C-alpha positions as CSV (number, residue, x, y, z in Angstrom):
1,X,125.4,184.5,-126.2
2,X,126.3,181.3,-128.1
3,X,126.0,178.0,-126.2
4,X,127.2,174.7,-127.4
5,X,124.8,171.7,-127.0
6,X,125.6,168.1,-127.2
7,X,123.5,165.5,-129.0
8,X,123.7,161.8,-128.1
9,X,122.1,158.8,-129.8
10,X,122.2,155.2,-128.8
11,X,120.6,152.5,-130.8
12,X,116.9,152.1,-130.0
13,X,116.7,155.4,-128.2
14,X,115.6,159.0,-129.1
15,X,118.2,161.7,-129.5
16,X,119.3,163.2,-126.2
17,X,120.4,166.8,-125.8
18,X,122.4,168.4,-123.0
19,X,124.3,171.7,-122.4
20,X,127.5,171.2,-120.4
21,X,127.4,174.9,-119.2
22,X,123.8,174.5,-117.9
23,X,123.7,171.3,-115.8
24,X,120.2,169.9,-115.6
25,X,119.1,171.4,-118.9
26,X,118.3,168.4,-121.0
27,X,115.8,167.5,-123.7
28,X,115.0,164.7,-126.2
29,X,113.6,164.3,-129.7
30,X,112.7,161.5,-132.0
31,X,114.6,163.0,-134.9
32,X,117.8,165.0,-135.0
33,X,115.9,168.2,-136.0
34,X,113.3,167.7,-133.3
35,X,116.1,167.2,-130.7
36,X,117.8,170.4,-131.7
37,X,114.5,172.3,-131.7
38,X,113.5,170.9,-128.3
39,X,117.0,171.5,-126.9
40,X,116.9,175.2,-128.0
41,X,113.5,175.6,-126.3
42,X,114.7,173.9,-123.1
43,X,117.8,176.1,-123.0
44,X,115.9,179.3,-123.6
45,X,113.4,178.5,-120.9
46,X,116.2,177.5,-118.5
47,X,118.0,180.8,-119.1
48,X,114.8,182.8,-118.7
49,X,114.1,181.1,-115.4
50,X,117.6,181.8,-114.2
51,X,117.1,185.5,-115.1
52,X,113.7,185.7,-113.4
53,X,115.3,184.2,-110.2
54,X,118.2,186.7,-110.4
55,X,120.7,183.9,-110.8
56,X,124.0,184.4,-112.6
57,X,124.0,183.1,-116.2
58,X,127.2,181.1,-116.7
59,X,129.6,182.2,-119.4
60,X,129.6,179.5,-122.0
61,X,132.8,177.6,-122.7
62,X,134.6,177.9,-126.0
63,X,134.4,175.1,-128.5
64,X,137.9,173.8,-127.7
65,X,137.0,173.4,-124.0
66,X,133.7,171.7,-124.7
67,X,135.2,169.2,-127.2
68,X,137.6,168.1,-124.4
69,X,134.8,167.1,-122.1
70,X,134.2,163.4,-121.6
71,X,130.5,163.8,-122.5
72,X,131.5,165.4,-125.9
73,X,133.5,162.4,-127.1
74,X,130.7,160.6,-128.9
75,X,128.4,163.5,-129.3
76,X,127.3,165.7,-132.1
77,X,127.7,169.4,-131.3
78,X,125.4,172.3,-132.2
79,X,125.2,176.0,-131.3
80,X,122.2,177.8,-129.8
81,X,122.1,181.6,-129.7
82,X,120.4,183.0,-126.6
83,X,119.1,186.5,-127.0
84,X,120.5,189.2,-124.8
85,X,118.0,190.2,-122.1
86,X,119.1,193.8,-122.1
87,X,116.4,196.1,-123.4
88,X,117.3,199.1,-125.5
89,X,115.2,202.2,-125.9
90,X,114.8,203.3,-129.5
91,X,113.1,206.3,-131.2
92,X,111.5,205.6,-134.5
93,X,109.3,207.6,-136.9
94,X,106.2,206.2,-138.7
95,X,103.0,207.5,-140.2
96,X,100.4,208.5,-137.6
97,X,97.8,206.1,-139.0
98,X,100.2,203.2,-138.6
99,X,100.9,204.2,-135.0
100,X,97.1,204.4,-134.3
101,X,96.7,200.9,-135.8
102,X,99.5,199.5,-133.7
103,X,97.9,201.0,-130.5
104,X,94.5,199.6,-131.4
105,X,95.9,196.1,-132.0
106,X,98.0,196.3,-128.9
107,X,95.0,197.3,-126.8
108,X,92.9,194.5,-128.2
109,X,95.7,192.1,-127.3
110,X,96.1,193.6,-123.9
111,X,99.7,194.4,-124.6
112,X,101.9,197.5,-124.5
113,X,102.9,199.0,-127.8
114,X,106.4,197.6,-127.5
115,X,105.2,194.1,-126.4
116,X,102.8,194.0,-129.4
117,X,105.5,194.9,-131.9
118,X,107.9,192.4,-130.5
119,X,105.3,189.6,-130.4
120,X,104.1,190.4,-133.9
121,X,107.7,190.3,-135.3
122,X,108.5,187.0,-133.5
123,X,105.5,185.4,-135.1
124,X,106.6,186.3,-138.6
């Protein structure tokens, strides 16, 4: 899912970030890059909480709709991609010694095999 964020900056202030499709999800950053990064984190956390609470995730508006909003008139726009929460079962093949190593490392980290693989890949 792609969500459009708005970045505002007034003189003598930090950059402010908001997401019109997710009211209340806001963030700030002292630089443009920091504002985008903090905004992405805020939106991902916001969506995760909505999912945990069983709330409906709004369908994001198209670029044309967002640019017509009053809040977008003096704002920079950027896109954040929110990963799909749907899990997919996969079947893979690997050498047995690699699987044993994964299971050992997962056990040491108190994670399932799947969680360990996902966490390891996200760190890289």
